[in-house]
ZATORMAR-28369 format. One record per residue: x, y, z of N, C-alpha, C, O in turn; residue number from 1; residue in one letter. Coordinates in Angstrom, 1 decimal. Atoms other than C-alpha are relative to their C-alpha. Layout:
BEGIN
FITOR	n.c1	n.c2	n.c3	ca.c1	ca.c2	ca.c3	c.c1	c.c2	c.c3	o.c1	o.c2	o.c3	num	residuo
FITOR	X	Y	Z	X	Y	Z	X	Y	Z	X	Y	Z	NUM	a
...
END
This chain:
BEGIN
FITOR	n.c1	n.c2	n.c3	ca.c1	ca.c2	ca.c3	c.c1	c.c2	c.c3	o.c1	o.c2	o.c3	num	residuo
FITOR	0.0	-1.1	-1.0	-15.2	-54.3	19.3	1.2	0.9	-0.1	1.1	2.1	0.0	1	x
FITOR	-1.2	-0.8	0.1	-11.6	-53.2	18.9	-0.1	0.9	-1.3	0.3	2.1	-1.2	2	x
FITOR	0.2	-0.8	1.2	-12.4	-52.0	15.3	-0.9	1.1	0.2	-0.7	2.2	-0.2	3	x
FITOR	1.0	-1.1	-0.3	-15.4	-50.1	16.5	0.6	1.1	0.9	0.3	2.3	0.6	4	x
FITOR	-0.6	-1.0	-0.8	-13.4	-48.4	19.2	1.1	0.8	-0.8	1.2	2.0	-0.6	5	x
FITOR	-1.0	-0.7	0.9	-10.6	-47.6	16.7	-0.7	1.0	-0.9	-0.2	2.1	-1.1	6	x
FITOR	0.7	-0.9	0.9	-13.1	-46.1	14.3	-0.5	1.3	0.8	-0.5	2.4	0.3	7	x
FITOR	0.5	-1.2	-0.8	-14.6	-43.9	17.1	1.1	0.9	0.4	1.0	2.1	0.3	8	x
FITOR	-1.1	-0.8	-0.4	-11.2	-42.8	18.2	0.5	0.8	-1.2	0.8	2.0	-1.1	9	x
FITOR	-0.4	-0.7	1.2	-10.3	-42.0	14.6	-0.9	1.2	-0.3	-0.5	2.3	-0.7	10	x
FITOR	1.0	-1.1	0.3	-13.5	-40.0	14.1	0.1	1.1	1.0	0.0	2.3	0.6	11	x
FITOR	-0.3	-1.1	-1.0	-12.8	-38.1	17.3	1.2	0.8	-0.3	1.2	2.0	-0.2	12	x
FITOR	-1.2	-0.7	0.4	-9.3	-37.3	16.2	-0.2	0.9	-1.2	0.3	2.0	-1.3	13	x
FITOR	0.3	-0.8	1.2	-10.6	-36.1	12.8	-0.8	1.3	0.4	-0.5	2.4	-0.1	14	x
FITOR	0.8	-1.1	-0.4	-13.2	-33.9	14.5	0.9	1.1	0.8	0.7	2.3	0.5	15	x
FITOR	-0.9	-0.9	-0.7	-10.5	-32.4	16.8	0.9	0.7	-1.0	1.1	1.9	-0.9	16	x
FITOR	-0.8	-0.6	1.1	-8.2	-31.8	13.8	-0.7	1.1	-0.7	-0.2	2.2	-1.0	17	x
FITOR	0.8	-1.0	0.7	-10.9	-30.0	11.9	-0.3	1.2	0.8	-0.2	2.3	0.4	18	x
FITOR	0.2	-1.1	-0.9	-11.7	-27.9	14.9	1.2	0.9	0.2	1.1	2.1	0.2	19	x
FITOR	-1.2	-0.8	-0.1	-8.1	-26.9	15.3	0.4	0.8	-1.2	0.8	1.9	-1.2	20	x
FITOR	-0.3	-0.7	1.2	-7.7	-26.0	11.7	-0.9	1.2	-0.2	-0.5	2.2	-0.6	21	x
FITOR	1.0	-1.1	0.1	-10.9	-23.9	11.8	0.4	1.1	1.0	0.3	2.3	0.6	22	x
FITOR	-0.5	-1.0	-1.0	-9.6	-22.2	15.0	1.2	0.8	-0.5	1.3	2.0	-0.4	23	x
FITOR	-1.2	-0.6	0.6	-6.3	-21.5	13.3	-0.3	1.0	-1.1	0.2	2.1	-1.2	24	x
FITOR	0.4	-0.9	1.1	-7.9	-20.1	10.2	-0.7	1.2	0.5	-0.5	2.3	0.0	25	x
FITOR	0.7	-1.1	-0.6	-10.2	-17.9	12.3	1.0	1.0	0.7	0.9	2.2	0.6	26	x
FITOR	-1.1	-0.9	-0.7	-7.1	-16.6	14.3	0.8	0.7	-1.1	1.1	1.9	-0.9	27	x
FITOR	-0.7	-0.7	1.1	-5.4	-15.8	11.0	-0.8	1.1	-0.6	-0.3	2.2	-0.8	28	x
FITOR	0.9	-1.1	0.5	-8.4	-13.8	9.8	0.0	1.1	1.0	0.1	2.3	0.6	29	x
FITOR	0.0	-1.0	-1.0	-8.5	-12.0	13.1	1.3	0.9	-0.1	1.3	2.1	0.0	30	x
FITOR	-1.3	-0.7	0.1	-4.8	-11.1	12.7	0.0	0.9	-1.2	0.6	2.0	-1.1	31	x
FITOR	0.1	-0.9	1.2	-5.5	-9.7	9.2	-0.8	1.2	0.3	-0.5	2.3	-0.2	32	x
FITOR	1.0	-1.0	-0.2	-8.4	-7.6	10.4	0.5	1.0	1.1	0.4	2.2	1.0	33	x
FITOR	-0.3	-0.9	-1.2	-7.1	-6.3	13.8	1.0	1.1	-0.3	0.8	2.2	0.2	34	x
FITOR	-0.9	-1.1	0.2	-4.1	-4.3	12.6	-0.7	1.2	-0.7	-0.4	2.4	-0.3	35	x
FITOR	0.7	-1.1	0.7	-6.3	-2.2	10.2	-1.0	0.7	1.0	-1.2	1.9	1.0	36	x
FITOR	1.0	-0.6	-0.9	-9.0	-1.8	12.9	0.7	0.9	1.1	0.3	2.0	1.4	37	x
FITOR	-0.7	-0.8	-1.0	-6.4	-0.7	15.5	0.6	1.3	-0.7	0.6	2.3	-0.1	38	x
FITOR	-0.5	-1.2	0.7	-4.8	1.6	12.9	-1.1	1.0	-0.3	-0.8	2.2	-0.2	39	x
FITOR	1.1	-0.9	0.3	-8.2	3.1	12.0	-0.3	0.8	1.2	-0.7	2.0	1.1	40	x
FITOR	0.3	-0.7	-1.2	-8.7	4.1	15.6	1.0	1.2	0.2	0.6	2.2	0.8	41	x
FITOR	-1.0	-1.1	-0.1	-5.5	6.2	15.4	-0.4	1.2	-0.8	0.0	2.3	-0.4	42	x
FITOR	0.4	-1.1	0.9	-7.1	8.3	12.7	-1.1	0.9	0.7	-1.3	2.0	0.3	43	x
FITOR	1.1	-0.6	-0.6	-10.1	9.2	14.9	0.3	1.4	0.5	1.2	1.6	1.2	44	x
FITOR	-0.1	-1.3	-0.5	-10.6	12.9	15.5	0.0	1.0	-1.2	-0.2	0.7	-2.3	45	x
FITOR	-0.1	-1.1	1.0	-10.2	16.3	13.7	1.4	0.3	-0.3	2.2	0.4	0.6	46	x
FITOR	-1.4	-0.3	0.4	-7.1	17.1	11.7	0.0	1.3	-0.8	-1.0	1.7	-1.5	47	x
FITOR	-0.2	-1.3	0.7	-5.8	20.4	10.3	1.3	-0.1	-0.9	2.3	-0.7	-0.4	48	x
FITOR	-1.1	0.0	0.9	-3.5	20.7	7.3	1.0	1.1	0.4	0.6	2.2	0.7	49	x
FITOR	-1.0	-0.9	-0.5	-0.2	22.3	8.3	1.0	0.4	-1.1	1.6	1.4	-1.1	50	x
FITOR	-0.8	-0.4	1.1	1.7	22.2	5.0	-0.4	-0.9	-1.2	-1.0	-2.0	-1.0	51	x
FITOR	0.4	0.7	1.2	1.2	21.1	1.4	0.9	0.4	-1.1	1.3	1.6	-1.3	52	x
FITOR	-0.7	-0.3	1.3	3.2	20.8	-1.8	-0.8	-0.8	-1.1	-1.3	-1.9	-0.9	53	x
FITOR	0.7	0.6	1.1	1.7	20.1	-5.2	0.9	0.1	-1.2	1.2	1.2	-1.6	54	x
FITOR	-0.7	0.1	1.2	3.6	19.0	-8.2	1.3	0.9	0.0	1.6	1.6	-0.9	55	x
FITOR	-1.3	-0.7	-0.1	6.9	20.4	-6.9	0.0	1.4	0.6	1.0	2.0	0.7	56	x
FITOR	0.2	-1.4	-0.5	5.5	23.7	-5.6	-0.6	0.0	1.4	-1.6	-0.7	1.7	57	x
FITOR	0.6	-0.2	-1.3	4.8	24.7	-2.0	-1.3	0.8	-0.2	-1.3	1.7	-0.9	58	x
FITOR	1.3	-0.7	0.0	1.2	25.7	-1.5	-0.1	1.0	1.1	0.1	0.6	2.3	59	x
FITOR	0.1	-0.9	-1.1	0.6	28.9	0.5	-1.0	-0.4	1.0	-2.1	-0.9	0.6	60	x
FITOR	0.9	0.5	-1.0	-1.1	28.2	3.8	-1.4	0.8	-0.1	-2.3	0.3	0.5	61	x
FITOR	1.2	-0.7	0.2	-3.8	30.8	2.8	-1.0	-0.9	-0.8	-2.2	-0.6	-0.8	62	x
FITOR	0.8	0.9	0.8	-5.1	28.0	0.5	-0.6	-1.2	0.8	-1.5	-1.9	0.4	63	x
FITOR	0.5	1.1	-0.7	-5.6	25.5	3.3	-0.1	0.2	1.5	-0.4	-0.7	2.3	64	x
FITOR	-0.1	-0.2	-1.4	-5.5	27.2	6.7	-1.4	-0.2	0.7	-1.4	-0.3	2.0	65	x
FITOR	1.3	0.3	-0.6	-9.3	26.5	7.3	-0.4	-1.4	-0.3	-1.5	-1.8	0.1	66	x
FITOR	0.4	1.3	0.4	-9.3	23.0	5.9	0.0	-0.9	1.2	1.0	-0.9	2.0	67	x
FITOR	0.1	1.0	-1.1	-10.4	20.2	8.3	-0.2	-1.4	-0.6	-0.8	-1.5	-1.7	68	x
FITOR	0.3	1.4	0.3	-10.4	16.4	8.0	-0.4	-0.7	1.2	0.3	-0.7	2.2	69	x
FITOR	0.5	0.6	-1.2	-12.5	14.5	10.4	-0.2	-1.5	-0.3	-0.9	-1.9	-1.2	70	x
FITOR	0.1	1.5	0.1	-12.3	10.7	10.9	-0.8	-0.5	1.2	-0.5	-0.1	2.3	71	x
FITOR	0.8	0.6	-1.0	-14.9	8.8	12.8	-0.4	-1.4	-0.5	-1.0	-1.5	-1.6	72	x
FITOR	0.2	1.4	0.5	-15.2	5.0	12.6	0.7	-0.2	-1.3	1.9	0.1	-1.5	73	x
FITOR	-0.6	0.2	1.4	-14.7	4.2	8.9	-0.4	1.1	-0.9	-0.5	0.9	-2.1	74	x
FITOR	0.5	-1.1	0.8	-16.0	7.5	7.7	0.9	1.3	0.1	1.5	1.5	1.2	75	x
FITOR	-0.7	-1.2	0.0	-14.4	10.8	6.8	-0.9	1.1	-0.4	-1.8	0.9	-1.2	76	x
FITOR	0.6	-1.3	0.5	-15.5	14.4	6.3	1.1	0.9	-0.2	1.9	1.2	0.7	77	x
FITOR	-1.0	-0.9	0.4	-13.3	16.8	4.5	-0.8	1.4	-0.1	-1.7	1.5	-0.9	78	x
FITOR	0.6	-1.3	0.1	-14.2	20.5	5.0	1.0	0.9	-0.7	2.1	1.1	-0.2	79	x
FITOR	-0.9	-0.8	0.8	-12.7	22.7	2.4	0.2	1.4	0.5	-0.4	1.8	1.5	80	x
FITOR	-0.3	-1.3	-0.4	-11.3	26.2	2.7	-1.3	0.9	-0.1	-1.4	1.8	0.7	81	x
FITOR	1.3	-0.7	0.2	-14.8	27.5	1.6	-1.1	-0.6	0.8	-2.3	-0.3	0.6	82	x
FITOR	1.0	0.7	-0.9	-16.6	25.2	4.2	-0.8	-1.0	-0.8	-1.8	-1.5	-0.3	83	x
FITOR	0.7	1.0	0.8	-17.8	22.9	1.4	0.4	-1.4	0.6	1.6	-1.6	0.9	84	x
FITOR	-0.3	1.3	-0.6	-18.1	19.3	2.8	0.1	-1.1	-1.1	-0.7	-1.1	-2.1	85	x
FITOR	-0.1	1.2	0.8	-17.0	16.1	1.1	0.0	-1.2	1.0	0.9	-1.2	1.9	86	x
FITOR	0.1	1.1	-1.0	-18.0	12.9	2.9	0.2	-1.3	-0.7	-0.1	-1.5	-1.9	87	x
FITOR	-0.1	1.4	0.6	-17.3	9.2	2.4	0.6	-1.0	1.0	0.5	-0.7	2.2	88	x
FITOR	-0.6	1.0	-0.9	-15.7	6.1	3.8	1.5	-0.2	-0.3	2.0	0.3	-1.3	89	x
FITOR	-1.4	0.3	0.2	-12.1	4.9	4.2	0.3	-1.4	0.4	-0.3	-1.9	1.4	90	x
FITOR	-0.5	1.3	-0.3	-10.3	1.6	4.3	1.5	0.1	0.0	2.1	0.9	-0.8	91	x
FITOR	-1.5	0.0	-0.1	-6.7	1.0	5.3	0.6	-1.3	-0.5	0.0	-2.4	-0.3	92	x
FITOR	-0.8	1.2	0.3	-4.2	-1.4	3.9	1.4	0.1	0.6	2.3	0.7	0.0	93	x
FITOR	-1.3	0.0	-0.7	-1.4	-1.9	6.4	0.9	-1.0	-0.5	2.1	-1.1	0.0	94	x
FITOR	-0.9	1.1	0.5	0.0	-4.9	4.5	0.9	0.6	-1.1	1.9	0.0	-1.4	95	x
FITOR	-0.8	-0.7	1.1	1.4	-2.5	1.8	1.1	0.9	0.6	0.8	1.5	1.7	96	x
FITOR	-1.0	-0.9	-0.3	4.6	-0.5	2.1	0.2	1.0	-1.1	0.6	0.6	-2.2	97	x
FITOR	0.6	-0.6	-1.2	3.9	2.4	2.3	-1.4	-0.4	0.2	-2.1	-1.0	-0.7	98	x
FITOR	1.4	0.3	-0.3	0.6	1.9	4.1	-0.9	0.9	-0.9	-0.6	2.0	-1.3	99	x
FITOR	0.9	-0.7	0.9	-2.4	2.9	2.0	-1.4	0.3	0.7	-1.8	-0.5	1.5	100	x
FITOR	1.3	-0.3	-0.4	-5.7	4.6	2.7	-0.8	0.2	-1.3	-0.4	1.0	-2.2	101	x
FITOR	0.9	-0.2	1.2	-8.6	4.3	0.1	-1.2	0.7	0.5	-2.0	0.2	1.3	102	x
FITOR	1.2	-0.8	-0.3	-11.2	7.0	0.4	-1.0	-0.2	-1.1	-0.6	-0.1	-2.3	103	x
FITOR	1.0	0.2	1.0	-14.5	6.5	-1.4	-1.1	1.1	0.3	-1.7	1.1	1.4	104	x
FITOR	0.9	-1.1	-0.1	-16.8	9.5	-1.9	-1.4	-0.5	0.2	-1.8	-1.5	-0.5	105	x
FITOR	1.4	0.5	-0.3	-20.4	9.1	-0.6	-1.0	1.0	-0.5	-2.2	0.8	-0.4	106	x
FITOR	0.9	-1.0	0.4	-21.9	12.3	-2.0	0.4	0.7	-1.3	1.4	0.3	-1.8	107	x
FITOR	-0.2	-0.8	1.2	-22.1	14.6	-5.0	0.1	-0.8	-1.3	-0.1	-2.0	-1.3	108	x
FITOR	-0.1	0.6	1.3	-21.5	13.8	-8.7	1.1	-1.1	0.0	1.1	-2.0	-0.8	109	x
FITOR	-1.1	1.0	-0.1	-18.3	11.8	-7.7	-0.3	-1.2	0.9	0.6	-1.9	1.3	110	x
FITOR	0.3	1.0	-0.9	-20.2	9.4	-5.5	0.5	-1.4	-0.5	0.4	-1.7	-1.7	111	x
FITOR	-0.6	1.3	0.3	-18.4	6.0	-5.4	1.4	0.1	-0.5	2.1	-0.9	-0.7	112	x
FITOR	-1.4	-0.2	0.5	-15.1	7.5	-6.7	0.9	-0.3	1.1	0.8	0.2	2.2	113	x
FITOR	-1.0	0.3	-1.0	-12.2	6.0	-4.8	1.4	0.5	-0.4	1.8	0.5	-1.6	114	x
FITOR	-1.4	-0.5	0.2	-8.7	7.5	-4.4	0.9	-0.8	1.0	0.6	-0.8	2.2	115	x
FITOR	-0.9	0.7	-0.9	-5.8	5.5	-3.0	1.2	0.9	0.3	1.9	1.4	-0.6	116	x
FITOR	-1.1	-0.9	-0.4	-3.3	7.6	-1.0	1.0	-0.8	0.9	0.6	-1.8	1.5	117	x
FITOR	-0.9	0.5	-0.9	-0.1	6.6	0.8	0.0	0.9	1.3	-0.3	2.1	1.2	118	x
FITOR	-0.1	-0.7	-1.2	0.2	7.6	4.4	1.1	-0.5	1.0	1.5	-1.6	0.9	119	x
FITOR	-1.0	0.4	-1.0	2.7	7.6	7.2	-0.2	0.9	1.2	-0.6	2.1	1.1	120	x
FITOR	0.1	-0.7	-1.3	2.7	8.7	10.9	1.4	0.5	0.3	2.4	-0.2	0.3	121	x
FITOR	-1.2	-0.5	-0.6	5.4	11.0	12.2	0.0	-0.3	1.5	1.0	-0.7	2.1	122	x
FITOR	0.3	0.4	-1.3	3.9	10.6	15.6	-1.5	-0.1	0.1	-2.2	-0.1	-0.9	123	x
FITOR	1.5	0.3	-0.2	0.4	10.0	17.1	-0.8	1.2	-0.5	-2.0	1.0	-0.7	124	x
FITOR	0.8	-1.2	0.3	-0.6	13.6	16.2	0.4	0.6	-1.3	0.0	1.8	-1.6	125	x
FITOR	-0.4	-0.5	1.3	1.1	14.1	12.8	0.0	-1.0	-1.0	0.6	-2.1	-0.9	126	x
FITOR	0.3	0.9	1.1	0.1	12.4	9.6	0.3	0.6	-1.3	-0.1	1.7	-1.6	127	x
FITOR	-0.3	-0.5	1.3	1.3	12.7	6.1	-0.7	-0.9	-1.1	-0.7	-2.1	-1.0	128	x
FITOR	0.7	0.7	1.1	-0.7	11.8	3.0	0.6	0.4	-1.3	1.1	1.6	-1.5	129	x
FITOR	-0.5	-0.3	1.3	0.5	11.6	-0.6	-1.2	-0.5	-1.0	-1.5	-1.6	-1.0	130	x
FITOR	1.0	0.3	1.0	-2.2	11.8	-3.3	0.6	-0.3	-1.3	1.6	0.4	-1.7	131	x
FITOR	-0.7	0.4	1.3	-1.3	10.0	-6.6	-0.2	1.1	-1.1	-1.1	1.9	-1.1	132	x
FITOR	0.0	-0.8	1.1	-0.5	11.9	-9.7	-0.9	-0.6	-1.1	-1.4	-1.7	-0.9	133	x
FITOR	0.8	0.5	1.1	-2.4	11.5	-13.0	0.6	-1.3	-0.5	1.8	-1.5	-0.8	134	x
FITOR	-0.4	1.3	0.5	-2.3	7.9	-14.1	0.7	-0.9	1.0	1.0	-2.1	0.6	135	x
FITOR	-0.6	0.8	-1.0	-0.8	6.7	-10.9	-1.0	-0.6	0.9	-1.9	0.1	1.4	136	x
FITOR	1.0	0.7	-0.8	-2.8	4.1	-8.9	0.2	0.4	1.5	-0.7	0.7	2.2	137	x
FITOR	-0.3	-0.3	-1.4	-1.0	4.6	-5.6	1.4	0.5	0.1	2.3	-0.2	-0.5	138	x
FITOR	-1.4	-0.5	-0.1	2.1	6.6	-4.6	0.8	-1.0	0.7	0.4	-1.7	1.6	139	x
FITOR	-0.9	0.9	-0.7	5.1	4.6	-3.6	1.1	0.7	0.8	1.9	0.0	1.5	140	x
FITOR	-1.0	-0.8	-0.8	7.1	7.4	-2.0	-0.7	1.3	0.5	-1.7	1.7	0.0	141	x
FITOR	0.5	-1.1	-0.6	6.5	10.4	0.1	0.6	1.3	-0.5	1.5	1.9	0.1	142	x
FITOR	-0.5	-1.2	0.6	7.2	13.2	-2.3	-1.0	0.5	-1.1	-1.9	-0.3	-1.5	143	x
FITOR	0.8	-0.5	1.0	5.5	15.4	-4.8	0.8	0.9	-0.9	0.6	2.1	-1.0	144	x
FITOR	-0.9	-0.7	0.9	8.2	16.4	-7.3	-0.7	0.6	-1.2	-1.7	0.2	-1.6	145	x
FITOR	0.6	-0.7	1.3	7.6	18.7	-10.3	-0.2	-1.1	-1.0	0.7	-1.9	-1.3	146	x
FITOR	0.3	0.9	1.1	6.0	16.8	-13.1	-0.7	-1.3	0.5	-1.2	-2.1	-0.3	147	x
FITOR	0.6	1.2	-0.5	4.6	14.1	-10.8	-1.6	0.1	0.1	-2.3	-1.0	0.0	148	x
FITOR	1.4	-0.2	-0.1	1.1	15.6	-10.4	-0.5	-0.4	1.4	-1.7	-0.3	1.7	149	x
FITOR	0.3	0.4	-1.4	1.2	14.4	-6.7	-0.2	1.2	0.9	0.3	2.3	0.7	150	x
FITOR	0.1	-1.0	-1.1	0.1	16.3	-3.6	0.5	-0.7	1.2	0.1	-1.8	1.5	151	x
FITOR	-0.5	0.5	-1.3	1.9	15.8	-0.3	-0.5	1.0	1.0	-0.3	2.2	1.0	152	x
FITOR	0.6	-0.8	-1.0	0.0	17.1	2.7	0.3	-0.5	1.4	0.2	-1.7	1.7	153	x
FITOR	-0.3	0.4	-1.4	1.0	17.1	6.4	-1.2	0.5	0.8	-1.6	1.7	0.7	154	x
FITOR	1.1	-0.3	-0.8	-1.8	17.1	8.9	0.4	-0.2	1.5	1.1	-1.1	1.8	155	x
FITOR	-0.2	0.2	-1.4	-1.8	17.6	12.7	-1.4	-0.1	0.7	-2.4	0.5	0.2	156	x
FITOR	1.3	0.2	-0.7	-4.5	16.5	15.1	-0.4	1.3	0.7	0.5	2.0	1.4	157	x
FITOR	0.6	-1.2	-0.7	-6.7	19.4	16.4	-0.4	-0.5	1.4	-1.4	-1.1	1.6	158	x
FITOR	0.2	0.4	-1.4	-6.4	18.8	20.2	-1.1	0.7	0.7	-1.5	0.4	1.8	159	x
FITOR	1.1	-0.8	-0.6	-9.1	21.4	20.9	-1.4	-0.7	-0.3	-2.4	-0.4	0.3	160	x
FITOR	1.2	0.7	0.4	-11.7	19.0	19.3	0.0	-1.4	0.6	1.1	-2.0	0.7	161	x
FITOR	0.0	1.4	-0.5	-12.8	15.6	20.7	0.5	-1.0	-1.0	0.3	-0.8	-2.2	162	x
FITOR	-0.4	1.1	0.9	-11.3	12.4	19.3	-1.1	-0.7	-0.6	-0.9	-1.7	-1.3	163	x
END
């Protein structure tokens, strides 16, 4: 009888241990997902480009003064200077320094093409993106010096449009 009770107690302890390990693993997964989800909500809304430099040269605002970038859930819409639309999805990687955003096109001939950009927040309404240069997978710094092929763009939230 004592052996039977000991076996039952042991089985119960093993079940509790397995349950605790599973709960801990689930909590760890939640911690990995939540920062990106919370971060993605900060992107929500319409953004306007306020400045841009490309390969060491400032780009005149007449080339981007009508450009819009709209984020909703995990999707983006880029509206070009000529009102042409580019749509797709985005994912964030907040585990990297600098933080990265991967956009994947959902339309036209480039469907499925992904670009990894670095991003940083100046404040809740000002966001900077760096697009990689030729042959670069992801920018590691917030600059677009001559010869880099990078683009650095500063965006501000359009507060006249809903989030």
